[in-house]
C-alpha positions in Angstrom: 34.2 10.0 31.7 36.1 11.7 28.9 36.8 8.3 27.3 33.1 7.6 27.2 32.4 10.9 25.4 35.0 10.1 22.8 33.5 6.7 22.1 29.9 8.0 21.9 31.0 10.5 19.2 32.7 7.8 17.2 29.6 5.6 16.9 27.5 7.9 14.6 30.6 8.6 12.4 31.1 4.8 11.9 27.4 4.3 11.3 27.4 7.1 8.7 30.5 5.7 7.0 28.8 2.3 6.8 25.6 3.8 5.4 27.6 5.7 2.7 29.6 2.5 1.8 26.3 0.5 1.5 24.8 3.2 -0.8 27.8 3.2 -3.0 27.8 -0.6 -3.3 24.1 -0.6 -4.2 24.6 2.2 -6.7 27.3 0.1 -8.5 24.6 -2.3 -9.7 25.8 -5.4 -7.9 22.6 -7.2 -6.9 23.0 -9.3 -3.8 21.3 -12.7 -3.6 17.8 -12.3 -2.3 17.4 -8.8 -3.6 13.8 -8.1 -4.5 12.5 -6.2 -7.6 8.9 -5.4 -8.4 6.9 -4.2 -11.4 4.3 -4.9 -14.0 4.8 -7.8 -16.4 5.5 -6.6 -20.0 6.2 -10.0 -21.5 6.5 -13.6 -20.5 8.2 -16.4 -22.5 7.4 -19.7 -20.7 9.5 -21.8 -23.1 12.6 -19.6 -22.8 11.7 -19.0 -19.1 12.2 -15.2 -19.5 10.2 -12.6 -17.8 10.3 -8.9 -18.7 9.0 -6.4 -16.1 8.4 -2.6 -16.1 10.0 -1.4 -12.9 10.9 1.9 -11.3 14.6 1.7 -10.4 16.9 4.1 -8.7 15.9 7.7 -8.8 12.4 6.6 -10.0 13.9 5.8 -13.3 11.7 3.5 -15.3 13.3 0.5 -17.1 12.5 -2.9 -18.5 14.0 -5.6 -16.2 14.6 -8.9 -18.0 15.3 -12.0 -15.9 15.7 -15.6 -16.5 13.4 -17.7 -14.3 15.3 -20.7 -13.2 13.7 -24.2 -13.5 13.8 -24.6 -9.7 12.4 -21.1 -9.1 9.1 -20.8 -7.3 6.3 -19.1 -9.2 3.4 -18.1 -6.8 0.1 -16.4 -6.9 -0.6 -14.5 -3.6 -4.2 -13.8 -2.9 -6.0 -12.2 0.0 -7.6 -14.6 2.4 -10.8 -12.9 3.6 -11.2 -15.5 6.4 -7.7 -14.8 7.7 -7.7 -13.9 11.4 -4.2 -12.5 11.7 -1.2 -11.4 9.6 0.0 -15.0 9.0 -3.4 -15.9 7.5 -4.1 -12.7 5.6 -2.7 -14.1 2.3 -2.7 -17.5 0.6 0.1 -18.4 -1.8 -0.5 -21.0 -4.5 2.1 -22.5 -6.7 1.5 -21.8 -10.4 3.5 -22.2 -13.6 5.4 -19.5 -15.5 2.8 -19.9 -18.3 0.1 -18.7 -15.8 1.8 -15.3 -15.4 0.0 -12.7 -17.6 1.0 -9.4 -19.1 -0.2 -6.7 -16.8 0.2 -8.7 -13.6 2.2 -7.0 -10.8 5.0 -9.2 -9.6 7.7 -9.3 -6.9 10.9 -11.0 -8.1 13.6 -12.3 -5.7 16.9 -12.7 -7.4 19.4 -15.6 -7.0 23.1 -15.3 -6.7 23.1 -14.4 -10.3 21.4 -10.9 -10.6 19.9 -11.9 -14.0 18.2 -15.1 -12.6 15.1 -15.2 -10.5 14.6 -17.7 -7.8 11.1 -16.5 -6.9 8.3 -14.8 -8.9 5.2 -13.8 -6.9 2.1 -12.3 -8.4 0.8 -9.9 -5.9 -1.9 -8.2 -8.0 -3.6 -9.7 -11.1 -4.2 -7.4 -14.1 -7.7 -6.1 -13.8 -8.3 -7.5 -10.3 -8.4 -4.0 -8.6 -7.3 -3.5 -5.0 
């Protein structure tokens, strides 16, 4: 029974250490593949395939995030489907071009292995569309 008590006390300590290590790694600025960022579009250059987004980063610090949108990247417009009967049908995603992205749109960006390159750009709210 005493061995069981010792092991149960070790679990929370290891979990806490893992959490601290994870927070330190995130704070170092290394963006893992698949990390998502979100914000309002400040500028879009379809020819250079560059998107600049106003985002709130760590500690609610506002910054301009500039990413290259890869040629193979998906660019989607997500719209509410009023006829949707469940969570899977609540939104409809349509493929669009980077040129269809407008200043003021709210986007979610999924990064690739390179933290400066997007593999997905999804418009979740169109400028002036309301909620």
